[in-house]
N, C-alpha and C positions, 0 to 999 in steps of 0.2 A: 771531812766526809760529807758528800752531797748525795742524797737519795732521790731518785727520779721515779715517780709512778707513771703508769701508762706510757712506757718508753717506746712502744711500737705504734702508738697512735699518731694522728696528724700533727699535733702540737708537741707531744712528748718526744717523738723521734727527732724532731728538729732541736728541741732543747738539749737532748742528749748529744746530738752531733756538735752543737756549738760548744758544749762543755768539754767534749773530748778534744776539740781543737784549741780551746782557750784556757782550760783549767791549769793553774800553775803546777809545777812539779811538786809532788807530795800530796796533792788534793785527790783523795780517793773518790771514786764514783761507784755507787751501788744502785741497782735497778730492781724494781718489784714487777714481775711479769708472770702471767698465767702460763704462757707457753714459751720457754726460752728459745725454742727452735725458730721463732719468728724474729729473733735478733740476728742481724748479719754476723757471720763468723768473726769478722774483723772487730766488731763491737764486743762480742762475748769475750774475746781474748783480753779486753782492756777494762772490763768492769766486773764487779762482784754481782752475782745474780742471786736474788731471793725469789723462789718460785711460789706463786700463789696469788690470791686476790688481795688487793690492798684494802678491802672491806673486811678482811678476816682478822680478828683480834690477835691471834697467834702470829700471823704473818707480819703485821705491822710492828708488833712488839719486837720481833726478831730483826726486822728491817731497819728500825730506827735506833737500834743500839749503837752508840758511838757517833750518831749523826749530828753534824753541826747545822745542816740545812736540808729542807725537803721541798721538792717540787710536787705539788698536790693537784691532781686532776681527777675528777669523778667522771667516768664514762657513763652518760645517762643510760639507764636501763628501762626500756619501754614496757617491761613486764611489771613495773612497780609504780606506786604513786610517786608524785614529785618529792614529798617529804621523805619517803623511804629511799628514793634514788639518791638524794643529796645528804640530808642531815643524818639519817640513820646509817647510811653507808659510811659516813665520815666519823661517826661517834667513836668507834674503836681507835681510829687514828688520833683523834683529839686527846683521848686518854693516854695513848702511847707517847704523844708529843711531851706531855707533862711528866710521865713516868720515866722516860728515857732522857729527859733534859735537853730536848731539841731546842736550839736557839732561834732559828729563823725558818719560816715557812712561806713559800710563794704559791698562791692558789689561783686557778683559772676560774673566774667568776663573770659577772655581767654588770653592765650599766643599770642604773635605776635607783640606787640608794638615795633616799631623801626626796624622791619625786612623789607626786600625788598618786601615781600608778603602782608604786612599789609593793603595796600590800595586796594587790589583785593582779599580779603579773605572772601567775602560773609558775613555770620553770624558773623564771628569774627570781620570783619571791622565794622559792625553795633554795636557790643558789645563795641569795643574800642571807638567809637563815643559816646556811652552812658557814658562811663567813663569820657570823656572830659566834657560832659554836667554836670554831677554830680559834678566833681571837680570845674567847673566854678561857682557853686552855693555858693562857699565860705566855705563849710564844710571841716573838716579834712576827707580825703577819702582814703580808702585802697581798691584797686581792686584786688581781688583774681584772679591771672593769672593762669588759669588752662589749662592743655592739655585735651585730650580725657579721658573719664572715663572708668574704668573697667566695670562699670554697663551697658555701651552700649552693651556689649556682651550678656546681658540677653535677648535682642531682638532676638538673634540668638539661644536661648536655644532649641527651637523645631527642628531647622535644625541640631544642634549639636547632639541632642538625636536621631533623625531619620536617618540622613545621614552622621553624623560625619564631617560636613562641616560648616565653618563660612565664611562670605564674607566681603570685604571692597574694596576700590578702590585704595589703596596705594600699592606701590611696596612691594613684599613679604619680602624683606630684608631691608626695610626702618625702621631703629630704631628711636624711638621717646619716649618721656616721656608719661606715663600713670598714672592715679591716682585713688584711691578709694574715693568715695564721703564722707565716714566717716572721712577721713583725711582732706578734705576741710572744713567740718563742725567743726572739732576740731580747725583749724587755725582761722576760723571765730569767734567761741566762745571766744577764747583767746583774740582776738583783741577787741571784744565788752566788755569784762570784764576789760581789762587793757587799759584804754583810755588815756594813757600818750603820745601817738603819735600825731603829728601835720602834717599839710600840706597834699599834695596828692602824692600818690605813688602806685606802684603795688607790690604785694606779690606773687611770684611764688610758686605754690604747685605742685611739680614735681614727686612724687612717688620716690621709692628708686633706680630705674634704668631705662634706656631706653630699649625698647623691640620692636622687629619687629613682623609682623604677623606670620612669621615662628617660632619665639621664643614663641609666644602665643600658637601656635598649639602644639609645643613640650611640653610645661608646662601643657596644658589642657590634652594632651594624658597621661602624667604621673599622673596627679591628678585624672582624671576620670577613668583611667584604661581601656580606649578604644581609638582606633585611632581617631584623629581629624586632619583635614587638612584645609588649607586656599585656597580659590578661589578668585582671583581678578576679580572684576566686572568693566566693562567699565563705564566711567562717563556718556556717553550718555544713556546707559541702566539704570543707576540709575535715571537719570532725567526722562526718560519715565515712569519708574515704579512709582515714587513718584507723578508725575502729574496724573497718572492713578488712584491714591488713592484719587484724588480730592483736593490736596494741592494747595495753591496759587502758580502760576508759578514763581513769583518773589522770593517767599520764597524758592522754590525748587532750583532756580538758586543760591540763597545764600548758600544752602547746598552744591551744586555741586562746587561752587567757593571755599568754605571753604575746602572741601575735596581735591581739586586740590592743593590749597596752602599748605595744610599739607603734601602732597606728594612731594612738592617742598622744604620742610624744614621749614615751618612756625613755628613749635614748637621747633626748634633747636636753637633759638636765645638767650637762657638763660643758663648759665653754672650752673649745679647742685652744691650746697654747702650743708654743714651740716644743714644750716638753712632752705633751700628750699626742702630738700630731706625728704618727708613725709614717715612714717614708714611702711605702709601696703604693703607687697609684693604681686605680682600677684599669687604666690603659695598659700599664706594665703587666698587671696580673693577667689580663685578657691575652696579651701577646705571648706570655711565658707559659700559662697554665690552661686557660680555657680554649684557646685556639687549637692546640694539639689534641684536646679531648673532643672537640666538635668536628674539626675538619679531617677528612680521610688522608 
């Protein structure tokens, strides 16, 4: 039995799809979802559904009964502080892992463990603390250590279409790993199906190459057939903008601290290897995902 949390999200839905395609006969799948209506009919017919939040002690206690493995993803809640959004949300699950005898957990986390920036990286610091909490429950745990996602650029689709501009707060020439969410899902599904691993460890998923904002602008220009340029946004401006949207100030500070740490090299602490270099290139992602979102 494999339990999938956040099965309608960007990563979780892909993990679920891969498991539905590849799970061996007899491997049952169970999902935890607030609104079962968001699951496609064809999916609901093939999985057991537990309705509710996976931050609810009663829900996870019920969901993890008889589970051999769990895919764990915390949807960040901008109404909360980073600690509340990650560790406090995950605490009931950590207790249920132990109480229900769950053997293996694969969690979505972040790069940064062991770096000089790790203890002052906002949301990343909170995510790493969540990893420690889950590992401390006694399960075999694999934290998927991810950099920023290609998909974050979809939030810039309107600006790219209308103004030919995307923004971030890092130096224009700061190269860093970036990854497609489909590659994260593929690694997660593989670990959930092959549960021969033991102990607690992180699994970097780094994409095929490091890229700077200027590199991204160049590739987007080539793929979209129109000029795209990068504009660097000051951190204090980012803070003011996000608070203006009504987000929790502690959560916003967590975003700002994470962005600052990334600009200081947070994601550069792991050397890319053939094992950690996931396959989807930014060029491929632009052609398949960004271009349809930007061009009419």
